[in-house]
C-alpha positions as CSV (number, residue, x, y, z in Angstrom):
1,M,-5.6,-45.3,-41.2
2,I,-4.3,-47.9,-43.4
3,D,-1.2,-48.2,-41.2
4,R,-3.5,-48.9,-38.2
5,V,-5.2,-51.6,-40.2
6,I,-2.0,-53.2,-41.3
7,K,-0.7,-53.1,-37.7
8,M,-4.0,-54.9,-36.5
9,F,-3.7,-57.5,-39.3
10,K,-0.1,-58.2,-38.4
11,Q,-1.0,-58.6,-34.7
12,V,-3.5,-61.4,-35.6
13,I,-0.9,-63.0,-37.8
14,Y,1.5,-63.1,-34.8
15,Y,-1.4,-64.7,-32.8
16,F,-1.9,-67.4,-35.4
17,I,1.8,-68.2,-35.5
18,A,1.8,-68.3,-31.7
19,V,-0.9,-70.8,-31.6
20,V,0.9,-72.9,-34.2
21,E,4.2,-72.7,-32.2
22,Q,2.6,-73.1,-28.7
23,G,0.3,-75.9,-29.7
24,S,-2.7,-74.3,-27.9
25,F,-4.9,-71.2,-27.9
26,S,-4.3,-70.9,-24.1
27,K,-0.5,-71.0,-24.3
28,A,-0.5,-68.5,-27.1
29,A,-2.8,-66.2,-25.1
30,K,-0.4,-66.3,-22.1
31,K,2.4,-65.2,-24.4
32,F,0.6,-61.9,-25.3
33,Y,-1.0,-61.5,-21.8
34,L,-4.6,-62.0,-23.2
35,S,-7.3,-64.5,-22.4
36,Q,-7.7,-67.8,-24.4
37,S,-11.1,-66.5,-25.6
38,A,-9.5,-63.2,-26.9
39,I,-7.0,-65.2,-29.0
40,S,-9.7,-67.7,-30.2
41,Q,-12.0,-64.9,-31.2
42,Q,-9.2,-63.1,-33.2
43,I,-8.3,-66.3,-35.0
44,T,-11.9,-67.0,-35.7
45,K,-12.3,-63.6,-37.2
46,L,-9.3,-64.1,-39.3
47,E,-10.7,-67.4,-40.5
48,N,-14.0,-65.7,-41.4
49,D,-12.2,-62.9,-43.4
50,L,-10.1,-65.4,-45.2
51,G,-13.0,-67.7,-45.9
52,F,-11.5,-70.8,-44.6
53,S,-10.6,-72.6,-41.3
54,L,-7.0,-72.4,-40.3
55,F,-7.3,-75.0,-37.4
56,D,-9.2,-78.2,-36.9
57,R,-10.6,-77.8,-33.4
58,R,-12.3,-81.2,-33.0
59,T,-9.3,-82.5,-31.0
60,Y,-7.9,-81.5,-27.7
61,Y,-5.1,-79.4,-29.2
62,P,-5.7,-77.5,-32.5
63,T,-4.2,-78.8,-35.5
64,L,-3.6,-77.0,-38.7
65,T,-5.9,-77.6,-41.7
66,E,-4.4,-78.0,-45.1
67,E,-5.3,-74.4,-45.8
68,G,-3.8,-73.5,-42.4
69,K,-0.5,-75.2,-43.4
70,R,-0.4,-73.2,-46.7
71,T,-1.2,-70.0,-44.9
72,R,1.7,-70.7,-42.4
73,R,4.1,-71.4,-45.3
74,M,3.0,-68.2,-47.1
75,I,3.6,-66.1,-43.9
76,I,7.0,-67.5,-43.4
77,Y,8.3,-67.3,-46.9
78,S,6.9,-63.9,-47.5
79,G,8.8,-62.4,-44.6
80,M,5.7,-60.9,-43.2
81,L,6.8,-61.4,-39.5
82,R,9.7,-59.0,-39.9
């Protein structure tokens, strides 16, 4: 059970990093063969679980909030993506 939860969490982290790297939810979705809304929903759920916004969605392209930048650095430096 816990392995499944960890795998699901890691998948959402991959979605988060893909949005950052691709610069949009729709481009990240294409990378995973998902709809834009599916990626957006997963990121929103992650933000709700974390208790803060990762992206500022007020502009056409999502930009990282300060919390999003810290989260990205933590993920990269922790080696979580290995």
